[in-house]
N, C-alpha and C positions, 0 to 999 in steps of 0.2 A: 550510595543512599537511591533506595528507587523512591522514583518522582511518584507523586500522587496525583492518582487519574483515575477515580470510581468507576466511570464510563467504559476506560478503556480496559481496566483489570478484570473486567467484569466481562469483557467482549474477547472477541478473534481479533490477533493484531497481527498482521502479515509481519513474516521472519526475515526470510530469504526464496528465491528462485529455488525449485526443487533439486535444479540440477547442481547445486553448492554444496548439498550434501549428497554424495557419494556414498564412498565405504569411510573416510574417517570423521572424528566429527569436528565442529565448528562452531565459532564463538558469535553471538548477534548479541548487541546492547540492545535492550528494551526498556523505553522508561529509566535510563540511564542504572538499570538491571543487568549482568553481565548473565548470557543464558546460554548453555550448551545444547546443540541438536545434533542426534547422532541417529543412524538408520540400523536397523541388524534385521532379520528374516520375518518380522511382525508389522515392520513399518516403520515409521518416524517417531522419536519419542524427545521431547527437552527437561531440563533440570536447571535448577540454579547452579552456574557454571562454579561450583565452589565444594573441595571434598571437607567432610566435618572433620577431616583428622588434622589435617594442618592448613587448610587453607587453598591446597592448591586451584589450580584452573583444572577441571577436568576437560576442557577443549585440549589439551595439549596431549590427553591421551591417547587412545586406540579403544578401538572395537574387538574384543576376544569372545569368541563362544556366546555373541549375543548380550556379553554386556560392558560397560565401560569401564575402563581401566584406568585409577588415576596414574599419572604417569611419576610423582613424586613418590610412592613407598608400593602402589601396587594394587593398591587396594581395588575389588570389582562391586559392581554394580548392576543389580539385572536392570531392568526395562519399568519396574515398579518402583527405582530407587533403593530398594533392598540392599547393602552390602552383603555378597555372600563369601566374598573369599578377603580374607587379610593374611600375606602372607606371613607376618611376624608372629601372630597369634598359633601357641602350638594347637596341636589338630585337635587334643579333647578339650579345649575351652571353648566354648560357645561364642559368638559374634554377636559384641553387643547390641542392646536394643536401638539404642539412639544411633547407630552406623546405619546412617539413611543419605539418601540425597534430598532433595526438596523438588519434586517432582509437579512441574505445568501439565496442562493440557496440550495436546499437538495433533497435528494434523496436516493431512497433504490434499489440497484442491487447489484447480485451478491452476497447475503447472508451480503452485507457491507454498512453501512451509508457512502454518499459521501456529499462534502459540496463546493460550489462554492462562495470564501469570495467577489469575485464582482458581487454577486445576477444577472449571468446571467447564459442561460440556453444552455449551450457546448454541444456539442455529447460526450458520452461516448464510451469509444474503444468497438470493440464486443471479449469476450470472450465465445466462441463456445460451449466450456464443458460444461459449468453451465447449460445450456438448453436443453441439451443432453440426451435422456433418457437413454441411453448406460452408461452414465458415472456416478459413485459415486461421489461428491464432499463431503469436508471435509475442514470445516474453521480451520485455524492455526492462532496460534498469540492473542492477540500481547507482542511481547519481546521490552524492552527497552531497547536500544542502545548507548552507550557517542559515537558518532561518527554522521559524516553528510551523509547525503542521498546518493549523487552521489558516495561514497566510499562505501558503504554497495550494491546499485546497482550491481558493478560493480563487486564485489564479487562474487556475484550472476550467473555473466556474464563470470567468470572466467573460462573454460573449462582445465587450465593448471594445478591448482591445487589438481583437483579431485581425484587423482592417489599418492598425496605428505601427503597433509592434513588430506583427507578422506581414505588414504589406508587401505584395508581391510573391507572397507565399500561401498566405490562409487569407487575405483580404487584399481590398485596392485602397488605396487611401484618397477615391474618390466615390467611394461609396460608405460610407460611414455609420448612415442613419440604419438604427435598429427599430423595426417594428412591434410596436406592442404587444405583446403577449402575456400567458398568466402560467403560474406552477400549479399543481395538481398531485394532491395527496393519495398513495394507493392504499389499500389495503393493508397490506403491509409493512405500511410508513416511511415506506419509502419517497419520495417526491423528486417529480418528475416535471419537465418545461414544456408547454408548449413546441410544435416547429418551430425555431426561427430562421427564416430570408436572410442567411448570408450572402453575397455577391465576392465570388473568387476567380480570380486572375485564368486560374487551368486545375480545376478541381478532377477531372479524371485524366489527366496526361493527354490530352485530345488536343490542346491549344486553345481552346474556345473557353471562353469569359461565362459563365453563369451562375445565377441563385442555386443554391445547394442550400439544404436545410438540417439543421442543427438541433437534438435534445438534448438537452441535460438533463442527468437524474444522478441525485441523492441517496446513497446504499446508507453508509455509515459515516459518522463522524470523519473517518479518515480513508474512506470507498464511495467514490464518486466516480460518473462515466459522463460521454458523451459519445453521439451516435450524427455521424454526417449522413446522410441519405441523399442521393440526385434522385431526383423527380423524373426525369428522361427514360432510365434505366433501372432504378428501384436497387440500384448498387448502394449497399451501407460499408460503411467504417466506422467501428467503435475503438475508444480507447476503455479503457478501467483502469482508473488511477488511485493506486494505494501507497501510502506514507507510513513509514515506521517511525515515529519519535525514538533518535539517540539518547538525547539527554536535552537541558534545558535549551539549547541552543541550536542542536543540528538536527536534521533527517535526511532519513531514507526514502527516495522515490522508487516504484518501479511502477510497470504498466503492464497490460498486456493489449497488445492491437490486434484486431478482429475483422478479417476483410469476407465478406460473402461473395465476392467475385476476386479474378487474377489479376492484382492492380500493375503486373510488367516488372514488381521487385523482388529480387531476392530477399531473403529474411535481414542478411547484412545490410542490404539498401535500406529495407525501409525503415530499421533499427537505425542508420544513419540519418536518414531525415529524420528521424523523431528527435534524436540529438542534435540537430540545428535547432529545431524549434525552439529544445527546451532550454539550449543554449542562450537563445534571445530572451528568455521569462527568468532564469537564474539569476542573474544581476538585478534585474528588476524589483524581484523577490527579496535577497538577501537583503535590499538597501532602504525597503520600504519603514516608515516609522508610524505610529509606532510598531516596534517588533510582536507586539501581542494586537491581535485581530479584535477591534470594538465593539463589542454585541451591541451597544449603546447607539441603535440608528441615527442620533442626534450628534455623535462624533464626528463621523464623516459622513460628507455632502452625497448623497444617492442621485442616479436617476431613476426613471421607470424601467429602463434597459438593463438595469442591476438588480431586477426579480430573482434570477437564480442566487446570487451572492446573497442578497437581504434574506430569502428563504432558507439558504444556510445558516448563516447568522442568528435567526430566528428558530432554525432545529437546534443548531449549539443551546441557546438558551433553555429552549424544551427540556432537551437531554441534561442539563447541569453539567456538560462539558465545560472544563475550565481550563485547561495544559494549551496554554499560548493564547488565553481570549483575555480582554479587558471589560 
């Protein structure tokens, strides 16, 4: 049974990296809904992963002449969801009008496949680094996390834990103070922080410790970002974090790492480093209580340094977002 979350059902939800959908169909689960994604000459398409005939999973089938073929009885569905061939039906018999797959809106952008469960076409937020020729973009993930999406997102937006949980990597335990900063709402509804100085032991690989500047941004309930800027070189490193809710307890996490400089790493090395950092975060997030993110700001004690996460909680409240919240 599909989980109810009107905000997500009317928005684009990340499904998987585009590279995961080559020629054969695949299944992803979004809000406990099985979705089949397939590719043909005109692009990518998404249906409810269910053949109307006997309930087989269409994702176990194949793509033939641009159509998705059910593995059980060979029914063929074109990209609009209409069944165009039933092998068991005499040639002079018309195909029943009810022989259709349930189609969802689907698109490819920023190296990912996106699905809208209500089959509309909302605008997707802008991630300008991806189309900027000065940036190198690396797809990261996915990682299955036994936690609800808002907790995962808020961890990513939490500037205060960098020097503690990621000490020696992204911060230093002797430099934990966070200077005051403000949050700023943009014309498109996204929310960005001021630049926040963060002391790091080796932010650029030179072995020299110094302050770098973090800027956090909230695009959508399950799409957020940060940028790290080196004030000496103006080198920038950005991560766009994306979360797909699988079911009531599990989430899939993806990201794009974007560099406007040569960081001296191969794609694989950059991914491995990010895996290490995420591996430090994951057990924390999976064991936070309550599992649902409290939107009432009086439930948990917050500091001025928590302004990004406070802005995120208020944003969810204003959006009417309920999944994984309390």
